[in-house]
C-alpha positions in Angstrom: -26.9 2.9 49.3 -27.5 2.8 53.1 -25.1 4.7 55.3 -24.4 3.8 58.9 -22.2 6.5 60.6 -20.2 5.6 63.7 -18.3 8.1 65.9 -15.0 6.3 66.6 -14.1 8.7 69.5 -16.5 6.9 71.8 -14.4 3.7 71.9 -11.7 3.6 74.5 -10.7 0.0 74.4 -10.9 -2.9 71.9 -13.6 -4.6 74.0 -15.9 -1.6 73.7 -16.0 -2.1 69.9 -18.2 -5.1 70.6 -20.0 -4.4 73.9 -19.8 -2.4 77.2 -21.4 -2.8 80.6 -24.7 -0.9 80.9 -27.4 -0.4 83.6 -31.0 -1.2 83.1 -33.7 -1.6 85.8 -31.1 -1.7 88.6 -29.0 -4.4 86.9 -25.9 -4.4 84.8 -25.7 -6.2 81.5 -23.5 -6.4 78.3 -24.9 -3.9 75.8 -23.8 -4.4 72.3 -22.1 -1.4 70.7 -23.6 0.7 67.9 -20.9 -0.7 65.6 -22.0 -4.2 66.1 -25.7 -3.1 65.8 -24.9 -1.5 62.5 -22.9 -4.4 61.3 -25.9 -6.7 61.9 -28.3 -4.3 60.1 -25.9 -3.9 57.2 -25.6 -7.7 56.8 -29.4 -8.1 56.8 -30.1 -5.5 54.0 -27.4 -6.5 51.5 -30.0 -7.8 49.1 -31.8 -4.5 48.9 -29.1 -1.9 49.6 -25.4 -1.3 49.3 -24.5 -0.9 53.0 -21.7 1.4 54.0 -20.4 1.7 57.6 -18.7 5.0 58.0 -16.1 5.1 60.8 -16.1 8.8 61.5 -12.8 10.5 62.5 -10.9 7.3 63.0 -7.8 9.5 63.3 -8.9 10.5 66.7 -8.6 6.9 68.0 -5.0 7.2 69.3 -5.0 3.6 70.8 -3.4 1.1 68.5 -5.3 -1.6 70.3 -8.7 0.0 69.3 -7.5 0.1 65.7 -6.4 -3.5 65.9 -9.8 -4.5 67.3 -11.4 -3.3 64.0 -9.5 -6.0 62.1 -11.9 -8.6 63.3 -14.9 -6.6 61.9 -13.5 -5.2 58.6 -13.4 -8.5 56.8 -15.2 -10.3 53.9 -15.4 -13.4 56.1 -17.8 -14.2 59.0 -17.5 -12.0 62.1 -17.8 -13.9 65.4 -19.5 -11.8 68.1 -18.8 -12.2 71.9 -22.1 -14.2 72.4 -21.1 -16.7 69.8 -23.3 -15.4 67.0 -21.8 -15.0 63.5 -22.4 -12.2 61.1 -21.5 -12.5 57.4 -19.2 -9.6 56.5 -19.1 -10.1 52.8 -20.8 -7.3 50.7 -20.4 -4.5 53.3 -18.4 -1.4 52.5 -16.3 0.2 55.2 -15.5 3.9 54.9 -13.2 5.8 57.2 -11.9 9.4 57.4 -8.7 9.9 59.4 -8.7 13.7 59.2 -7.1 15.1 62.4 -5.4 18.4 63.4 -2.2 18.1 65.4 -2.1 20.4 68.4 1.1 22.3 67.3 0.4 22.2 63.5 -1.6 24.6 61.5 -2.6 22.0 59.0 -4.8 18.9 59.2 -2.8 15.7 59.0 -3.6 12.1 58.5 -2.9 10.2 61.7 -0.9 7.0 60.9 -3.2 4.0 61.0 -2.2 0.5 62.1 -0.5 -1.1 59.0 -2.8 -4.1 59.0 -5.9 -1.9 59.3 -4.7 0.5 56.5 -4.4 -2.5 54.2 -8.1 -3.4 54.7 -9.1 -0.3 52.7 -8.9 -0.8 49.0 -8.8 2.9 48.1 -7.0 5.7 49.9 -7.6 9.4 49.1 -5.6 12.4 50.5 -7.3 15.8 50.4 -5.9 19.2 51.1 -7.5 22.6 51.6 -9.6 23.9 48.7 -8.3 26.9 46.8 -10.3 30.3 47.1 -12.3 29.7 43.9 -13.4 26.3 45.0 -14.4 27.5 48.4 -16.4 30.4 46.8 -18.2 27.8 44.7 -19.1 25.8 47.8 -20.4 28.9 49.6 -22.4 29.9 46.6 -23.9 26.4 46.3 -24.9 26.4 50.0 -26.3 30.0 49.9 -27.8 29.6 46.4 -27.2 33.2 45.5 -24.9 35.4 43.5 -21.4 36.3 44.6 -21.3 39.0 47.2 -18.5 41.2 48.5 -18.8 39.7 51.9 -18.2 36.2 50.5 -15.1 37.3 48.7 -13.8 39.1 51.7 -14.3 36.3 54.2 -12.8 33.6 51.9 -9.8 35.9 51.3 -9.5 36.3 55.1 -9.7 32.6 55.6 -6.8 31.9 53.3 -4.7 34.7 54.7 -5.2 33.2 58.2 -4.1 29.8 56.9 -1.0 31.4 55.3 -0.1 33.2 58.5 -0.5 30.0 60.6 1.7 28.1 58.1 4.4 30.8 58.7 4.2 30.2 62.5 2.0 33.2 63.3 -1.6 33.5 64.6 -1.3 30.0 66.3 -4.1 31.0 68.7 -6.5 31.6 65.8 -8.5 28.5 64.7 -8.2 27.4 61.1 -11.2 28.7 59.2 -13.8 26.4 57.8 -16.8 26.6 55.4 -19.0 26.7 58.5 -17.2 29.7 59.9 -17.5 31.5 56.6 -21.3 30.9 56.7 -21.5 32.2 60.2 -19.7 35.4 59.1 -22.0 35.9 56.1 -25.2 35.3 58.2 -24.1 37.7 60.9 -23.3 40.4 58.2 -26.8 40.0 56.9 -28.6 39.9 60.3 -26.5 42.6 62.0 -26.2 45.3 59.4 -25.0 47.9 62.0 -21.7 46.0 62.4 -18.8 46.5 60.1 -17.1 43.5 58.4 -14.1 44.0 60.7 -16.3 43.8 63.8 -18.0 40.7 62.6 -14.7 39.0 61.8 -13.4 40.0 65.3 -16.4 38.1 66.8 -16.2 35.1 64.5 -13.1 33.9 62.6 -10.5 35.6 64.8 -12.4 36.0 68.1 -10.2 33.6 70.0 -6.9 35.3 69.2 -4.6 35.7 72.2 -3.2 39.1 73.3 0.1 38.5 71.5 -1.7 38.0 68.2 -4.2 40.8 68.5 -1.9 43.5 66.9 -1.2 41.2 63.9 -4.9 40.3 63.6 -5.8 43.9 63.4 -3.4 44.5 60.6 -4.7 41.4 58.8 -8.3 42.6 59.0 -7.3 46.1 57.8 -5.6 44.5 54.8 -8.5 42.3 53.9 -11.3 44.8 54.3 -9.3 47.7 52.7 -8.9 49.8 55.9 -6.0 52.1 56.5 -3.7 50.7 59.2 -3.3 52.7 62.3 0.0 54.4 63.0 2.7 51.9 64.0 1.0 48.8 62.7 2.8 46.2 60.6 1.5 46.5 57.0 3.2 43.3 55.7 0.5 40.6 55.8 1.5 37.6 53.8 0.8 37.2 50.1 -2.1 38.4 47.9 -4.3 35.3 47.6 -6.9 36.8 45.2 
């Protein structure tokens, strides 16, 4: 298999899917897009590889015209380019992920695709967040080590953050990711003088607004087994482990 990843956020109009004006040696010319370049390469190597063009984060392409422009490329028939050349589209796999987080929603949602474009994909998969045990397995695989207390704590914190956001709280806190878990774990290892709560305050919940700070402090006390300070709210969602 040969993979050709294309960032879809760079296209602002359907014409840019094919080409855009560029400058070279003081003169402008029509520069073919990376999508067309990959389409040509994929067509040329079909006898040796199984070519896959990956349209990354297609959900961030809000323009329906840009999505509509892809219909002329994602086809088993010949693709006619602006300069008149034709590229055979048969035997090329198109892969797209439409994962996108709405501004006012705590969960990642699938942005509706153009109906005609959606029908071009033969298989559609919908994925949700992993459960704590699955996330722990991923972290272990990436770190290739035994389970540590820090791994358990940060994953528990991540799921509690998602729970709180789903209840309408902690909207200023970014949803946790595997990458943010790894940052927490690495910082705990490299800065042994800091407590887990201090590390979490600098990583997973470091961007909390003033209104969320009190609730964040209670959440951290709950996860890391610390006694809440007087007057703090001790009710922090459900027990996820």
